[in-house]
N, C-alpha and C positions, 0 to 999 in steps of 0.2 A: 599495545593501543588495536586498538579493534579500528578494520575498513568494517565502513558500509555505504549502504546506499540508498536514497530517497529517491521513491517511484511514485510520479505524479497521473496525473488521466492524460497528461501528454507522451506517459513514455511509453511505448508499444514495443511487450515481451514477447519476444519469439523463438528463447531459452533459458528458461526456470534450472539447467543443467548449467547453461556456463558462468550464472550468476553465482549460486551454489557456490563455487569453485571458485569464485571473486571475490568472493565479501568473506563479512563473518556473521551481518543481519542486516535487515530490510528495514524501511523506515516506508511504510502506505501511506496516502496524503491522497483525505482529497474534500474538494471544496462547494462549498455556499450549499452544504445540506441543512433539511430544515428540521427531521428529526432521529432520532433514533432508530424510527422502522425505516425508514427509507433507507438512511445507510445501511442498515443488514443484508434490504434487499437487493443493491445496487449490484450490479452483475458482475460492473468489472471488478468491484471491491473482494467481491466472495472472489471471485475466480483468484486474482491475486495471492488474498488467504491461502489457499484450497495449496496454490502453487507449493509458499512457505511450507503448511503444516507436512504437505506429501511428502517433499524435498528435506524437512527438520530443518530448513532456513529458520534462525530463532525470525525473529517483526516486532513490529509495532504501528501504532497503528494511526493519527490524527486528521484534528476537521481543522481547513484552513476557511474560514472564513468570508466574508468582503461585506464588513455593517458599513449601512449605509445611513446608519444614525443610534443613536444613543440605546 
């Protein structure tokens, strides 16, 4: 079994090396994004992706949206 963590906007990551040594993968969550361009330009998302890439931590991304209508 693999061990992973879900990192949302509420999490402040100070030591990515510690994460690398503690888990097998990271899932990066970002909520309420209007479009793809906003997602890829978001500084926190970019930082987390680069941290995972630099440390070779497998990662995935997902968008959580609070829908208000159909």
